[in-house]
C-alpha positions in Angstrom: 21.0 70.8 -4.1 18.8 68.5 -6.6 22.6 68.4 -8.7 24.4 67.3 -5.2 21.8 64.5 -4.4 22.0 63.4 -8.5 25.7 63.3 -8.4 25.8 61.3 -5.0 23.6 59.1 -6.5 25.4 58.6 -9.8 28.3 58.3 -7.3 26.7 55.2 -5.2 26.1 53.2 -8.3 29.2 53.5 -10.3 30.6 51.8 -6.0 28.2 49.4 -6.0 29.1 48.4 -10.2 32.7 48.4 -9.4 31.9 45.9 -6.1 30.0 43.9 -8.0 32.9 44.0 -10.8 35.5 42.8 -8.1 33.7 39.8 -7.0 32.7 38.6 -10.5 34.3 35.2 -11.3 35.6 35.2 -15.1 34.8 32.5 -16.8 38.1 29.9 -17.6 37.0 27.1 -19.9 37.3 23.6 -19.0 40.2 21.9 -20.6 39.9 19.9 -23.9 39.0 16.8 -23.6 42.4 15.1 -25.3 40.2 11.4 -26.4 37.3 10.5 -27.2 37.1 7.6 -25.2 34.7 7.1 -23.1 34.2 4.7 -20.1 31.4 4.3 -17.5 29.7 2.5 -14.8 26.2 1.1 -16.8 24.5 0.4 -12.9 26.7 3.9 -11.4 25.6 2.7 -7.7 24.2 -0.5 -5.0 23.4 1.2 -2.1 21.1 -0.2 1.0 23.0 -3.7 0.2 22.8 -6.3 3.3 25.7 -9.1 3.4 24.7 -11.8 5.9 27.5 -13.1 7.6 27.4 -16.4 7.3 26.6 -16.9 3.5 30.1 -17.0 2.6 30.0 -13.8 0.0 33.4 -12.9 0.4 33.4 -10.1 -2.7 31.3 -8.2 -4.5 31.3 -7.6 -9.0 30.4 -4.6 -10.5 30.8 -3.5 -14.8 32.1 -0.9 -16.4 32.1 -0.3 -20.5 33.6 1.6 -22.9 32.0 3.0 -25.7 34.5 2.3 -28.7 35.8 -1.3 -28.7 38.5 -0.6 -31.7 41.5 -0.9 -29.4 43.0 -2.0 -26.2 42.5 0.2 -23.5 44.0 0.9 -20.3 41.9 3.4 -17.2 42.9 3.9 -13.9 40.6 4.1 -11.3 40.8 6.3 -8.8 39.0 5.5 -5.0 36.8 7.8 -3.4 35.8 6.5 -1.0 36.6 3.5 1.1 35.0 2.5 4.7 38.0 1.7 7.3 40.1 0.6 3.7 38.1 -2.9 3.7 37.9 -3.4 -0.1 40.5 -4.4 -2.5 39.2 -2.7 -5.3 40.8 -2.2 -8.8 42.8 0.9 -9.7 42.9 0.3 -13.1 40.7 -1.5 -16.1 42.2 -3.7 -19.4 40.1 -3.8 -22.3 41.3 -5.9 -25.3 40.2 -4.8 -28.5 36.8 -5.4 -29.1 35.6 -6.0 -25.4 33.6 -3.6 -24.9 32.6 -4.5 -21.0 35.0 -6.2 -18.2 33.5 -7.3 -14.6 36.0 -6.1 -11.8 35.5 -7.6 -8.7 35.8 -5.6 -5.0 37.2 -8.1 -2.3 36.0 -7.6 1.4 38.4 -7.4 4.4 37.2 -8.3 7.8 33.8 -6.3 8.8 31.9 -5.9 12.1 28.2 -7.3 12.0 26.0 -4.6 12.2 28.1 -2.0 10.7 27.8 -0.5 7.1 30.4 -0.2 4.6 30.7 2.2 1.6 33.8 2.5 -1.8 32.8 4.5 -4.6 35.2 4.8 -7.8 35.4 6.8 -11.0 37.3 6.9 -14.0 40.8 8.9 -14.4 38.7 11.8 -16.5 42.0 12.5 -18.2 42.0 9.8 -19.4 38.3 10.1 -21.0 36.2 12.4 -22.8 34.5 13.9 -20.0 32.4 16.2 -22.0 30.2 12.9 -23.5 26.4 13.1 -22.8 25.3 9.4 -22.9 22.0 7.1 -22.0 20.6 4.7 -21.2 17.8 3.1 -23.0 15.4 4.8 -20.5 17.3 7.5 -20.2 19.3 7.7 -17.5 23.0 9.1 -18.2 26.0 7.1 -18.1 28.4 8.2 -15.7 31.8 7.5 -15.0 31.1 7.1 -11.3 30.6 3.6 -9.4 29.4 3.6 -5.4 28.7 0.6 -2.8 27.3 0.2 0.1 26.4 -3.1 2.2 25.9 -3.7 5.7 26.6 -6.9 7.0 23.8 -7.7 8.5 22.4 -11.3 9.9 18.5 -12.3 10.0 16.4 -15.3 11.2 13.5 -16.4 9.9 10.1 -16.5 11.1 6.3 -17.1 10.3 3.7 -14.5 11.9 0.6 -13.2 10.7 0.2 -10.3 8.1 -3.6 -8.0 8.7 -3.9 -5.6 5.7 -5.4 -2.6 5.7 -3.4 -1.5 1.9 -5.7 -3.4 -0.5 -9.3 -3.7 2.3 -8.9 0.3 2.4 -7.9 0.9 -1.4 -11.5 -1.0 -2.7 -13.4 -0.8 0.7 -13.2 -4.6 1.4 -13.2 -6.1 4.9 -9.8 -6.8 6.1 -8.2 -10.2 6.3 -5.5 -11.9 7.5 -3.0 -14.2 6.4 0.6 -15.9 7.1 3.8 -14.4 6.2 7.5 -14.9 6.7 9.2 -11.8 7.6 13.4 -11.4 9.3 14.2 -9.8 12.1 18.6 -8.7 12.5 19.1 -7.1 16.1 22.4 -4.3 15.7 24.9 -3.6 18.1 23.3 0.2 18.3 20.3 -1.7 20.0 18.2 -1.4 17.1 16.1 -4.3 15.1 15.9 -4.3 11.4 12.8 -6.6 10.1 11.9 -7.2 6.4 8.5 -9.3 5.4 9.4 -11.4 2.2 6.3 -10.5 -0.3 3.7 -10.2 1.9 1.3 -9.5 -0.9 2.4 -11.6 -4.1 0.9 -14.5 -3.6 -2.7 -16.1 -3.9 -5.0 -17.7 -0.6 -6.0 -21.4 -1.2 -7.2 -22.4 2.1 -8.1 -20.3 5.1 -7.2 -22.2 9.0 -9.4 -22.5 11.9 -7.8 -19.5 13.0 -9.0 -17.6 10.0 -5.9 -17.4 8.6 -5.2 -17.3 4.9 -2.3 -19.4 3.3 -1.6 -16.5 0.9 -2.8 -12.9 0.0 -6.8 -13.1 0.4 -7.2 -10.3 -2.6 -5.1 -12.1 -5.2 -6.4 -14.1 -8.2 -3.0 -16.1 -10.4 -1.9 -13.4 -12.4 -2.5 -10.9 -10.2 1.1 -11.1 -8.1 4.1 -9.8 -9.9 7.9 -11.1 -10.4 10.7 -10.4 -8.1 11.2 -9.7 -4.3 8.2 -6.7 -3.2 9.6 -7.1 0.7 8.3 -4.7 3.2 11.5 -3.1 5.1 11.5 -1.5 8.3 13.6 -0.1 11.5 13.4 -0.1 14.7 14.6 2.5 16.4 16.3 2.0 20.4 13.6 4.2 21.0 10.7 1.5 20.1 9.8 3.8 16.7 9.2 1.8 14.1 10.4 3.4 10.3 9.5 1.8 7.0 11.0 2.8 4.0 8.4 3.3 0.8 8.0 0.1 -1.3 6.5 -1.7 -4.4 3.9 -4.2 -3.5 4.2 -6.3 -6.5 0.4 -6.6 -7.7 -1.7 -5.1 -10.3 -5.1 -5.2 -10.1 -6.0 -3.5 -13.9 -4.4 0.4 -12.2 -0.9 0.0 -12.8 1.4 -1.6 -9.8 0.4 -0.6 -6.3 3.2 0.7 -4.1 2.7 2.2 -0.4 5.0 5.6 1.0 6.2 6.7 4.4 3.6 10.2 3.9 4.4 12.0 7.1 7.7 11.2 8.2 6.9 12.7 11.3 5.0 9.5 12.3 6.4 6.0 13.3 4.8 2.7 13.5 3.8 0.9 16.8 6.4 -2.0 18.3 5.5 -4.0 21.1 8.5 -6.7 21.2 7.5 -10.5 20.8 4.1 -9.4 19.7 3.6 -6.6 16.7 4.2 -4.2 14.4 1.3 -1.5 13.3 0.7 1.1 10.8 -2.7 2.0 11.7 -4.7 3.7 8.3 -6.5 5.8 11.5 -3.1 7.8 12.2 -2.4 9.1 8.6 1.3 7.6 8.0 1.4 5.7 4.9 -0.7 5.9 1.6 -1.2 3.8 -1.2 -0.7 4.8 -4.9 -0.6 3.3 -8.7 -0.4 4.6 -12.2 -3.2 7.1 -10.9 -0.8 8.7 -8.4 -1.5 8.6 -4.5 -4.5 7.7 -3.0 -5.9 6.6 0.7 -4.1 6.7 3.9 -3.7 3.3 4.7 -1.7 0.6 7.2 -1.0 -3.2 7.8 -0.5 -5.2 11.0 2.5 -7.6 11.3 1.9 -10.1 14.6 5.0 -12.0 15.2 3.3 -14.8 16.3 0.1 -17.0 15.9 -0.3 -16.6 19.3 0.1 -12.8 19.6 -2.6 -12.8 16.3 -4.8 -14.8 18.3 -5.0 -13.8 21.7 -5.6 -9.6 20.0 -8.1 -10.6 17.4 -10.1 -13.5 20.4 -13.6 -12.7 19.9 -15.7 -14.6 22.6 -18.4 -17.1 20.6 -22.2 -15.7 20.7 -23.8 -17.8 22.2 -26.2 -19.0 19.0 -26.8 -21.2 16.3 -27.6 -20.8 12.7 -31.7 -21.5 13.9 -31.1 -18.0 16.0 -31.1 -15.9 12.8 -33.9 -17.8 11.2 -37.8 -16.5 11.5 -40.1 -13.0 10.5 -38.0 -10.1 12.0 -39.5 -6.7 12.6 -36.2 -4.9 11.1 -35.8 -1.4 12.8 -33.3 1.6 12.2 -33.0 4.9 11.2 -33.4 5.8 7.7 -33.1 9.7 8.0 -29.7 9.8 9.9 -29.6 13.9 10.4 -33.1 14.2 10.8 -33.8 10.9 13.4 -36.3 8.8 11.2 -37.4 5.6 12.5 -38.8 2.9 9.8 -39.5 -0.6 10.5 -39.4 -3.4 7.8 -41.2 -7.0 8.2 -38.4 -9.2 6.8 -37.8 -12.6 6.3 -34.5 -15.0 7.1 -33.7 -18.3 5.9 -31.0 -20.3 5.9 -29.8 -22.4 2.5 -27.3 -24.5 1.1 -25.5 -25.4 -1.6 -22.3 -26.5 -2.8 -20.2 -24.2 -0.9 -22.3 -24.8 2.2 -24.9 -22.9 4.3 -25.8 -18.8 3.3 -29.3 -17.0 4.9 -31.2 -15.2 2.6 -32.7 -12.0 3.7 -36.2 -11.2 1.5 -38.1 -7.9 2.3 -36.1 -5.1 2.9 -36.7 -3.7 -0.4 -38.1 -4.0 -3.7 -35.6 -3.6 -6.7 -33.3 -6.2 -4.5 -35.6 -8.5 -3.3 -32.6 -11.0 -1.7 -30.1 -10.1 0.6 -27.5 -12.8 1.8 -25.6 -13.2 4.5 -23.5 -16.0 6.0 -23.2 -18.0 9.9 -19.7 -17.2 10.8 -18.7 -21.1 12.6 -15.9 -19.5 14.9 -17.9 -16.3 16.0 -21.6 -17.8 15.8 -22.2 -14.2 14.3 -24.4 -13.8 11.4 -23.0 -11.5 8.1 -24.9 -9.7 6.2 -23.6 -9.2 2.9 -23.5 -6.4 -0.1 -25.6 -8.5 -2.6 -27.1 -7.0 -5.9 -30.2 -6.6 -7.1 -33.2 -6.3 -10.3 -32.2 -4.2 -12.8 -34.5 -0.6 -13.3 -35.2 2.1 -16.0 -34.8 5.0 -14.9 -35.4 8.4 -16.8 -35.2 5.8 -19.4 -31.7 4.4 -18.5 -30.8 0.8 -16.8 -29.6 1.1 -13.5 -28.5 -2.0 -11.5 -29.7 -1.8 -7.7 -27.1 -3.1 -5.2 -27.1 -3.2 -1.4 -24.2 -2.4 -0.2 -22.7 -1.4 3.5 -21.4 2.0 4.7 -19.0 2.5 7.6 -19.1 5.3 10.4 -17.0 7.5 8.1 -19.7 7.2 5.6 -17.5 5.1 3.1 -19.9 3.4 1.1 -18.0 -0.5 0.6 -19.3 -3.1 -2.1 -17.6 -5.9 0.0 -17.4 -4.9 3.9 -20.4 -7.3 6.4 -22.8 -6.2 8.6 -22.1 -8.3 11.3 -25.4 -9.3 14.1 -25.5 -11.4 17.3 -28.4 -12.4 19.2 -29.6 -10.3 22.5 -30.6 -12.6 25.5 -34.5 -11.4 24.3 -33.4 -12.8 20.4 -33.1 -8.8 18.8 -30.1 -9.5 16.5 -28.1 -6.8 17.0 -24.9 -5.4 15.5 -22.1 -6.1 17.3 -19.1 -3.4 18.5 -16.2 -4.8 16.0 -19.2 -4.9 12.8 -17.4 -3.3 10.5 -19.9 -1.2 9.0 -22.6 0.9 10.8 -25.5 0.5 7.7 -26.4 -0.3 4.3 -27.8 1.9 1.0 -30.3 0.8 -2.0 -27.0 2.4 -4.8 -27.9 2.7 -8.5 -25.2 2.2 -11.3 -25.9 3.3 -14.6 -25.4 -0.2 -16.7 -23.9 1.7 -19.2 -20.0 1.5 -18.6 -19.6 5.0 -20.6 -21.6 6.6 -17.7 -19.5 4.7 -14.6 -20.3 8.0 -12.7 -23.8 8.0 -13.3 -25.6 6.4 -10.3 -28.1 7.3 -7.5 -29.3 6.4 -3.8 -32.2 5.0 -2.4 -33.0 3.4 0.8 -30.4 3.9 3.8 -30.7 2.7 7.4 -28.2 2.2 10.3 -28.5 1.7 13.8 -30.1 -1.1 12.5 -31.9 -4.3 15.1 -34.0 -7.5 14.0 -37.1 -8.0 16.2 -38.6 -11.7 16.4 -42.2 -11.5 15.1 -45.0 -14.2 14.4 -44.8 -15.8 11.8 -46.2 -13.0 8.6 -46.1 -12.6 5.0 -42.9 -9.9 4.6 -44.5 -5.4 4.9 -43.5 -3.9 1.7 -40.0 -2.9 1.5 -39.3 0.7 2.3 -39.0 2.7 -1.2 -37.0 5.8 -2.1 -35.7 6.7 -5.2 -33.7 10.0 -5.0 -33.2 12.1 -8.3 -30.2 12.7 -7.8 -26.5 11.6 -6.9 -26.4 13.2 -3.3 -30.5 13.5 -2.8 -30.7 10.6 0.4 -27.3 10.1 1.2 -25.9 13.6 1.0 -23.3 12.9 3.9 -21.7 9.8 2.5 -19.1 9.0 0.3 -20.1 6.5 -3.2 -16.7 4.2 -3.2 -17.5 1.3 -5.7 -15.2 -2.2 -5.4 -12.1 -1.4 -8.0 -13.6 1.0 -10.3 -14.3 3.8 -8.5 -11.7 4.7 -6.1 -11.3 7.8 -3.6 -10.3 11.1 -4.3 -6.2 11.1 -5.1 -4.2 12.4 -2.6 -1.7 14.2 -4.1 1.7 15.1 -2.0 
């Protein structure tokens, strides 16, 4: 019985091997090269280009090269694709002796606006050595194949307002707005192409009465890179906004920044004649640099100044500078988890220098004896700014004390401002649109080799300022925890331009 089973198993294995042998393709070597000539296209593809029908463009030039220029050479070109036969592409190319490169021209035929056309061409492989492995200086392969694609499209320029939520999230800044030029084109299928021209490469020089800058507020001269760095979007007939991954054309010391459409199952919002919006909170876009991908980010393009004004208008508070000046009891919660209230008596004075008016808030903390703010002429709000304080010694190390702010998500910022307006009884309270909800005193090791060494002191949120009779400020609350997380465990510390958020890898 056992012998029969073994026999059957061996027979089955033999059948399997026989079947495999029948289906296994036999190796047949390729035809040997009959020449050492190698002809290739240094740029193998130019896809997704656009052509303005009113620009008078009637042809497209592309380059072909060869390795050996010792003798005259003619090779045939084989057309692999030609949409609607609208392109007239050369069928051969002749190199004179000593000539390594030629420029070829593909002529355009009749094209329809909004349609996409493509041609492909390859060198006749029988006339070259197809087994040559040749690369560019960057290590990219040189290939005997070329493709070109273009869409006939007419853009109409306009000026809009761009509100950044990429750099502001990346570094923990407030959001800022500046003017941009954008272009739109309507396609026959009902979709719309929109591109924002170099929104990030410029430098702001002034702010107008609408609170809009004339360039990228975050940039200093030299931060912008040469070239075109446009944001290209498509509004589908259904109203969804798709965006291409885009290089931003700026480098703040971490490598050129770029933004990717990270969650391609989600789309931006399009409101006709009003805006295009990719909200950071929707987690659609992610910013990156040489270290990889970081935060979810976003941006808003208001299609006109009027649309921006209507969307962002704030009714000015019934207040002037003097309403924020005096002695106040600053009330707030210093331990959010335990709900512990605290009161600190502070004084607020208004001063001026060559840059204009500013507030000085004294008495919040020993180590940051003066905190600064300013009066917003448009909203009549008072903004309290993150402020650097004293250097203190702690266990033989020097730490720089600073008042930083943090938002409702616990993200600490070195630039976002606490925004206050007076109530009817004279109490100063945080406004509903304040970008941050509280402050924390942070201590950072001054040794640049120990930039990750920091700890937190006093923190406070749900802050109000209640007027009191003039009196000397009470001693400020002083808390210096010995570890990074003792006082503010639920908050993440992020320092602008040096400590960025945890990288978000694909």
